[in-house]
N, C-alpha and C positions, 0 to 999 in steps of 0.2 A: 504493500500500500504506500509506504514512504517513497519507494523508488518511483512509483507512478507520479507522485507529487513533484518529483524532481525533474520531470521531463515535460515536453509539450509546449504549445503556444502560450499557455498561461504563464510559464516562467519567462518566456521571451518578453512579455509585456509588463510583468509585475516588477515592482521595486522591492526593497527590503521591508521587513515587518514594521519598521518605524513609520514609514509612509502609510501603510495599510491601517494602522491603528490611531494615528495622530488625530484624525478628524473626530473619531469617537471620543478620544480622551479630552479634546478641547470642549466637548459638550457637557462636561461635568457641571454641577450646580455651583452657585456662588455662596454656599452656606458658610457660616463661621467654622473655624477649625481650632483644635487645641494644640498648642506647642509649648512643652515644658510647663503646663499648667496655666498658661495665659491664653486669652482669646486673640486670635489673629485672623483677619479676614483673608479670603482667598486671593484678593487683589495683591496682598503683600507677599504671597508665595507663588513660585512658579508652578505651572500645571505639570502633571505627571508626564505628558508627552515631551516636555523639554528636558526631562531627566536623561542623562547619558545612557546609551544602550548599545550593545554590540550588534553588528549586522545579523539579521535573522531571515529565515525563509517565510514566504507567504503561508498562511494558514497554520503550518506546524511550528512556526516561530523558532524558538531556540531548542526545541526538543532534540533535533539531531546532535546539537552540541552537548546536551546533557546526557545523551544515550551513548556517546562514544565510549568505548571500553576504557580508554586511558583516563577519561574524565570521571566515569562512574566510580572507579576505584581510587581516584585522587581528587574528589570533588572540592575539597578544601583548597588544593593547589590551583584548580581551575578558577575558583572564585578569586584567589589571590592574583593570578595572572590578569584576569579581567579588571581587577582593581587598579593595576598598574596602568592600564590603557584608559579606564573610564572614571577613575576617582573613587572616593570613599563611599559614594552611594550611586547605584545604577540599577536599571531594571532589565529583566528578561521576561519572555513570554513563553508559556508552555500550555498547550491545549489541555483542558480539564482542570488546570490550576489557575489559568488567567495570568495577569501581570504579577510578577514577583519582584519586590524591591529588595536589593541586597545591601546590607549595612555592616559596618565594622567598628565605627567609633563608639566608645562608651556613652558619649552624650546622646548619640542617636539611638542606642540600645535603650537607654533610660526613657527616651521619648516614646519608643515603641511600647514599652511596658506601661507607661503612664496612661495609655488608652484602654487598658484592661477594664472590663466590666464584670458583671456577676459570673459570666461563663466565658472566659477567654478561649478562643478557638485556635487550635494548632493545625497548621497546614500538614497534610499527610494523613491525619487521623480520619478524614472522611471516608476513605476507602475501607479502613478497618471496621468502622462503624457500619458501613454499607454491608459488608460481608456478614457481620454478626446479626444484623437485622433481617437479612434475606437468606443467604445460603446456609447459615448456621443458626437460624432462629429457634430451631428445636433444642439447641443446647444453651444459647445465650438468651435467657429470659430478661436479662439486663445486659447492656453493652459494657458495663464496668467503667473503668477510668480511661480506656483508650478510645475515646470518641468525643464528638463535639455537640452532643445533644443534652437534653435535660437529665438523661440518665447519669451523665458525668457529675452534675451538680448534686444530685440526690446521693450518689455513692460517696463522693468526696466529703459531703457534709456529715455523713454518718461515720466515716472511718478516720477522718483527719485527726481528731483529738488523740485517739489511742495510738495512731501511727507516728505522730510527730512528738509525742511526749518522750523525753530522754529515758525515763525509767522503763518504757516499753521495750526498748532495745537492750538495755542493761540486764533485764530479766534473763536474757539468753547468754550472758557472758560465759558461764561455765560450759554450756553446750558448745558455744563457738570455740572455746579453747580446746575442748576435746577433739573437735573436727580439725582444728589447725594442727594439733599434735599428730593426728592420723595422717595429715598431709606431709608433715615433716618426716614421719616414719616411711611413707611411701617414696619420698624423694631419695631417702637412703637406699631403698630397695631397688629402684629402677634407674638410678643414675649410672652412667658408664664407669668403667674402671678408672678412667681419668677424672671422674667427678663431674663430667659434663652432662647437662640436661636442659632441654627447652621446657620450661615449666608451664607453658600456655595451656595445654590440655589439662594438666593437673589442677591449675587454679580455677578452671571452669568447673571441674568436678567438685572442688572445694566450695565454690559459690553455690552450686546446685544443692549440695548437702546442707549448707547453711540456710538457704531459702526454704528448703523442704522442712528443716527443723522448725523454723519459725511459723510458716504458713500452712504446713500440712501436719505438723506434729509427728513427723516420721523421718527416719534416715532412709534414703532412697538407694543406697548402695553404689553411688557414683564413684567414690574413691576406691572401692573394691572392684570396679569395672563389671558389675553384675546388675541384673534386674532392671527395674524401671529407670534407674538413674542413668545408666548407659544409653538406654533407648531414647530417653528425653533429650539428652545432649545431641544425639545424632539427628533427631527430628528438628530441634531448634537451630542447629547448624544449617540444615537445608532451608529452613524458613528465612534465616538472616540473609542467605545468599540471593533470594529472589524478592524480598520485600521492597527494596528501593525501586526495582523495575515496576513493580505492581502499583505503587501509590501514584505514579505519574500517568496511569492509564485512565481514560474516560470511563466513568462507571457504567454507562450504557453498553460499551464495547467489552469491558473486562470479562464478564461471565462467560463469554464465548471463546476465550483464549486459554490455551494449555497452562500458562503460568498461573492463572487464576485458579484453575481446577487443582493444580498441584498445591497451591497455598492452602486451599480449603481442606484438602486431604490431610496435609501435615497438621493443620490446626485441629482437625477432628481427632487425630491420633493423640496429640498432646493433651487436648481437653479430656479425653476419656481416661488417660493415665492419671492425670491430676485429680479428676473427680473421684476416682477410687480412693485415693489417699485422704482427700479432704473430707469426704463423707465418713470415712472411718474415724478421723480426728474429731469431727463434730459429734459423732455418736458417743464419744468418750468424755465429752465436756462435762465438768462438774461446776456447781455454783461457786466453789472456792478457788477455781483455777484462775490464774492471772496471765495465761497465755494470750497471744494475739487472737488466735482462733476463738477462744472462750469469750474474749471481750467483744469480738464482732458478732458472735452468736447472741450474746446478751443484748447488744445494742440493736441488732437487726431482726432477731428471732430465728428459731431453728429452721423454719421453712423458707427463710430468705435465701435468694441466690447470691447475695452479695459476698458472704464468706468464701464461697466456692470461686466466684469470678475474681475476687481479690487474690486468692491463692494462685490462680492460673496466670493472671497478669503479672504478679510478682515473679513467678518463674520465668515467663517469657522475657521480661525486661531485666530482671535481676541477674540472671546467669551470665549473659554476655557483657552487660555493663560492668558488673563487679569483677568478672573474670578478666576482662580486658584491662580494667584499672589495676588489678593485682599484678598482671603480667608487666605492665609498664612500670609499676612501682618497684618490682624486683629488679627490672632492668636498670632503673635509675640508681638504685642502691648499689648494685653490682658494678656499675660503670663509674661510681664515685666512692671509692673505698674510704676516703677521708670522712665523708658524710656518714657512711655506714658505721664507721668506728665511733663517731660522736653519738650516733643512735644507740649503739651497743653499750657505750658507757652510761648513757641515761638509763637504759633498761637495768643494767647492773646496779646502779646507784639506787633505783627505786624499788625493784622487786628481786634483784639478784640474778645471776646468770642462769639459774634453774627455777626461779620463783614462778608462782602462779599469778595469773591476772586477777586483780581486784578492782572494784569501783574506785577506791581511793587512789590506788596506784595509777590507774588509767587517767584519772583527772590530773595527775602531776606530770604526765609525759607530754610536755609541750613540744619538744623537738620531734618526737614521733609523729605528732599530728601535723607539724609543719612539713615533714617529709611527704606526707600524703597529699597535702594541699599543693605543694610545689610540683609533685609528679603529675597531678591532674592539670595544673596550669600548662605544663609543657606539652603533654599528650593526653588531652581529654578523651573520654570514651565516646563522646558524641561531638562532632566538629561544630555543631551549632543547633539552634532551634529557631522558633519564630512565632508569629502571630498572624491571624487573619484580622485585619482592621475591622473593629465593630462599629466604628463611626468614622466620618471624614476626619483625618488628622493631618498635621504638618510635621515632617521630619527633615531636618537639614535644609529648610527653606523650600521644600517641595510639597505639593499637595498629594496626599495619599488617600484616594477615595475609599469609602467603605467597601469591604469585601476583598481588598487587595491583600495579598500575602506579603509579609515582611519577614525576611530571613536574616537572622543574626549569625555571622560567621565567627563564632566564639573562639575557635582555635587560633584565628589570626589576631583577634583582640588581645588574647592572653599572652601572645608572643610578640606583641608590638614593643619595640625598644623605647618608644616614647612613654610607655606605661611601666615597663620592666626592663631596665638597662641590662645588657648582655642576656637577652631572653633565653638563649639556648643553654645557658649555664644552670645546672641544678643547684639551687641555693636556698635551702629551707630557711635560712636566716631571714629571708625576705618577710617571713610571716611571724617573726618573734618581736614582740614589743621591746623597745630599748636597744635593739641591735642597730649598729651603724648601717647595715644593709637593708633595714626595714623599708618596705616599699611605700611609695606615696601615690599609688595609682588610683584612678577613679574607681568607685565601688562597683561599677558595672563592667570593669575591664576583665574580670575573671569570675564568672558565675557558672561553674560546671554543672551545678545541680538545678539550673534554671532559676526563675524568680517568680514571686507572687503565688497566686492560687494554683498555678500549674507547675510549681516547683516539684521536684521529685519527692513523692510522698514516702518513699522507702529509704530516704537518704540516711537516716539515723542508723538503720540496720546495716546498710551498705558500708558506712564509715566504720562501724564496729567490726564488721567482717575484715576490713582492710587493716584496722589497728591490730587485731588479734593475730592475723596472719603475719604481719610484719614482726611483731614481738616474738612469736614462737619460732619463726625461721631465723631471725637474727640471733636469738639465743642459741640455736642449734648449729648454725652454719655461718662461715665467712663466705661471701659470694663475690665472684670475679667475672667480669665481662670484658672481652678484648676484641669483639667483632665490630662490624660496621655500625654506623648510626642507625637507630631504629626509628621509623616513621609509621604512618598509619595507612591502612586501606580502608576506604570509607564505604561500608555497608550501612544499614540502618544504625548499627552500632559499629564504631571503628574497631579495627583489630591490627595487630602488628603486621608490618609489611614484609617481614622476614623472620626466620627462626631466632629466638632469643636464647642462644646457647650460653648458659651460665655454668660456671664451675662452682659446685657446692663443696666446700671444705669444712669438715666437721671441726668444731671448736674444741 
């Protein structure tokens, strides 16, 4: 179909996409718009059609650009290259998504979030919601949190307090530590005779075990490489590989395509596995339980679908994001032995070289937490996020009409030398108060967990998983990395672009 659009008299006569859309864009209304909280008339801001834009095809716009293999796997780099040519704010057009405004500057990111209303909408979630409400409606009686409908607000309102409370995550500290020790033991078993190992697959297994422990009340056998844990990782790996291609498709066309049918098949398989474990956990809930599942059941009722859907969404989002973040974190520690040694000394000073994790000990580990923040700053698990404008707004002096998607390229913002000098350098001291290296960056320059009502609802659990993993592995091993610089491959969740072969040396 795309090849047909690239030929014929139509192309001989047509100009680029900018000409084709400018007339429509000029017809936007002259309503007042909001810019950094102040009212600004449309006459004071340039229309969207005057925003810089790369050349595009008629009808299909910039879809061919977005779907090039080299751009799909390095989408952050593609956006950076376009920034060099078109500046800090520009627009692209993709059928099914419409105009998409690309932003980088923290000030513009703040303006984007300032337009949030009761139900902020995320570009890309419409396809997931569509699938759950049509092809999978027999399983999803509520669409959960991965959607842009009223379902999202209802679910978020019911679960937010329990999910975001610090004590909710700390309840699982002992279980997390046991899982991390199992991971450390497995590293000892499977590393090569020279101590070398790429930990990426293992930290995914660790993440699955941790998420399963919290949201399903069960150990899934992932670290042992057996049972449902192994199968879930295989399914979710297949899903991640095709999700980005799927979300750019028009909803009317998608159900007839093989990629859509594959996605639904994998989702159904994952759903059924998760349902088995969540149903079992719910059946064992007692009034005195303080687990996440128990709290959700008490809040929503035993017959509610919300605890089940929360468990499934946590699995699908949590495994890859936490697994990827853990892999990047180990890479940064192994590649910076001086910082790793400072972390080891902090651990020894607070809980000892073999000590167990405690709430009080965790609260004192400032350098450990700084290592986690700095690793995510350099290599975030998701290169960006965005919003679909709920009202007409103004960003960077341009009119952004209601319904326009605005994409924040966060990985570029967090590695901008104007915000973080020597951004490629792993420097946890940037995040320690009182240190000379303490950063002075804009508060929106580094927001890997998102912002506002759509911020990652499971971030407290994810951070705890990363903290415990860091402490247990650094207690057990000295890690060394001597390979090439690691960057990202951009699927829905980013992943390392090469094996991270680390030498694990027992202390």
